[in-house]
N, C-alpha and C positions, 0 to 999 in steps of 0.2 A: 436719342434726340438730344441736341445741345441748344440751350437758350443763350442768345446774344442780345445784350441790351444796348439800345441806341442812345444817342445823346439826349433825345427827347423822351427817354424812359419807355420806349416801346420794346416789346419782345419780338425777336425774329427767331423762328424755329428752324434749326439746321440739322441735316442728316449727312452722313458720309458713307460712301460705298467703295468697294474695291480695295486697292492697296494703300494702307495707311501711310507708307513711306513713298508712295508713287508721285507722279507728276500731278499737281492739283489742277483740276478743271472745274470751274464754277458753272453750274447748269441752271438756267432760268426756265421754269416750266411754262406750259401752255395755259390756256384759260378755258374752263375752270379746272385747275389741277392743283397739286400740292407738292410738298417736298418728297412725297413717296413716288412721284413720277420719275421714270428713268428708263433707259434701255432695259428690256426685261431679262436678258441673259447676262447676269452679272459676271460670268466668267470672262466676258470681253474686257472688263475693266482690269482684271488680273493679267490677262494676255497682253494688254497694251501698257501695263504698269501705270494705271490711272487711279488717282484718288479723286473720285467724283464727289463734289460738294453741292448739295441741293438745299433749297430753303423755301418756306412758305412766304409768298408775297403778303403784304399787309391785308388782314381780313380773312385770309385763307387758313385753314388748319389751326395751328397753335400760334400764329403771328398776330400781334395786336393790329386792329384796323388803323388806317390813316386816312380819315375822310378828306376828300378833295385832292388826293394825290394825283400827280401827273407821271407820265412815263419816265421823265428825267429823274424823278425822285428815287427810282430804283438804284441809280448809280451810287448814291450815298449809302444805301443799305448794303449793297455789295461791298463797298469799301469798308464799312463797319465790320462785316463778317470776315473779310480778308484780314483786317487788322487783328481781330480777335483770334484768328487761326494762325497768325504769324506769316501770312502770305505777302510777297512783294509783287512780282510779275507773274502772270499766269494766263492760260487760255480761258476764254469765255464762250459759252455755248447756249443758244436759245432756240426754242422750237415754237412755232405758231405765235401765240400771244407773248411768249417769252422772248421772241426775236427782237422786237423793238426795245425791250428792257435791257437786253444784252448790248444792243447798239448804243443805248444811252450811256452805259458804263464806259464803253470804248471812246465815246465822244467826250465824256466828262473827265475821264482819267486815262488819257492816252499813254502815259508813261508806265502804266501798270498792266497793259494788255499785250501779250505776245502775239496771239492770233485770235480771231473771232469767227465762229461759225453760226450761221442763222439759217434755219430750215423752215420753209413754208411761212415766212414772216410777212406780216402786214407792212404796208407803207403808211406814211402819215396821212391823216384824213385831208390835210390841206396840200397834198402833193400836187405840184403844178403839172398840168397836162395829163393827169391820171383820172379816168372815170372810175371813181373809187369802188362803187358797188356793181360795176358791169361784170356779169358772169358769176355773181355771188349768189349763194343759195338763199332761200326765202327767210330762214331763221336769222341769219346774220344781217340780211337787208333790214329786217324789222328791228334788230338790235341797233343797227346803224342809224335808223330813223329816230329811235328813242333817244339815242345819245346826243343827237343834235338839239333835242328839247332840253335835256338836263338829267341830272342824277336821279331825281325822283321818278322821272318817266322810265328810266332804265330799270329801276327797282320794281316798278309796277309791271313792266313788260316781262321781266324774268319770273315774277310771281305768277303771272297769268300763264306763261309758257310752262311753268313747272306743274301746273294743275291740269294741263291739256295733254293729249296724246302727241308725243313728239313726231314730227314728219320723218319718214324713213330716210336713212342715209343712202347715198348712191351705192350701187353694188361694189364699186371699186374700194370704197371705204369699209363696207361691211366685211368684205373678204379679208381685210387685214385685222380689223378689230375683233373678229370672231375667233381668231387663232387663240388656242388655250393659254399660251405663255403671255400673250399681250393682254387678254381679258383678265388674267389673274393679277396683273400689275395695275391695269387701267381702272378696274372697278374700285379697289381700295383707295387708289390715289384720288379718284373723283369724290368718293364718300368722305374722305378726310378733308378735302377742299371745302365742301359745303356743310360739314358737320356743325360749325358755329352759326350757319345761316347763309344767306345770299349776299351779304354786304360786300365781301371780298370780290365776288364775281361782278356785282354791279359797279364797284369802283374800277375794276379792270376794264369792263366794257366802256365805261364813261371816259377813262383815260385813253384807251386805244382807239375807240370809234368816234369820239366826238370832240376832242380838244387838241390843241397844239401839244406836241410831245415835249416841247421845252428845249430842244436841241436840233441841230441840223446834221443829218447823217453825212453830209459832205465834209464835215470836219473830222471824220474818223481817219486816222493815219495808220493803224495797225493793219496787217494783211487780213482780208476778209474773204471768206468763202460762203456763198449763198447757194442754197439748194431749193428747187421748187418743182412740184409735180405738174405736168401739163394738164391733168384732168381735175385739178383742185378747184372745187366750187365753194369751199369754206373761205379760203384766201386765194382768189384767182391769181394765175401766174403773172399777170400784168404787174402785180405788186412787187414780185421779185425782180422783174425786169426794170421797174422804176428805181428800185434800190441799187441795182447793179450799175445803172447809168449815173446815179447820183453820188455813189461812194467811189472815190478815185482808185482805191486799193482793192476793189471787189472783183471777184471772179464768180460768175453765175453758172451753176450746173443745172441744166434743164433735163428732166426725165419725163419724156412725152407720155409714157403709158402709166404714170403714177398719179394717185390722188393725194389728198392731204396727208393721210396716214402712211403714205409711202415713205415718209421720213424714217420710219422704223428700219426698213431694209437698207436705207442709205446712211444710217448712223455709224456703223462700224468704219466706213471709209472716212466719214467726217471726223470722227474721234482720232483715227490714225493720223490724219493731217494736222489736227490741232496740237498733238504732242510730238509730231515728227520734226525733222530738220531737213531742209533742202535749200 
């Protein structure tokens, strides 16, 4: 792990995977996840010649909390990490709750992004014409309701949810997450995310589910590839469709028979595109 210090004296915890001299790809994890989240078969990074760079968002893992943060604030954190690692222009990749944060960097620093991939990404809460919670599972609907009240309500909601029996995931999600190679990565990545407590998770939910992101996805100019599973009830596919219609440079890949966790199977193709040339 490497620690990068921001201008406001916060610590950002960074990990690297794959080829040290490979093409850098900055990955933004889902929520609640940590810098330990990545595609579970690391041989893929070597095969594609990728230097994968991951980091804990504020409040997760070993990164200092940033109370009141918005989605757009992740852009400055990515830029700070890139500067510390000597990166100029590079692909950016976000999954689920990491998707909006990746989009934020592309909107804020267009000159630094070669390509952007976002898989199972949320759309903004204030997305015009989108019924934001339609088709969403009960847990995320409750989080969304709390986020409209405020940060304290989100914290209380997560604390209550953590002490209750979680609702079962749909079979399409269980089938993926129960695979040994995925659960071996997923478990430690989640535990590291919440090791310091629930503040990072609560700040993520508040930023993603209840406030303006602080940027317009329509301002993104880099080539964008979106992926969304048609059976996703954590982030319904209408979110991906809205983003595809809003971002002029976006191409949407719809996988009708995949759920939210279907992004694992689709990641090799996405990474190949991110570092490819055409």
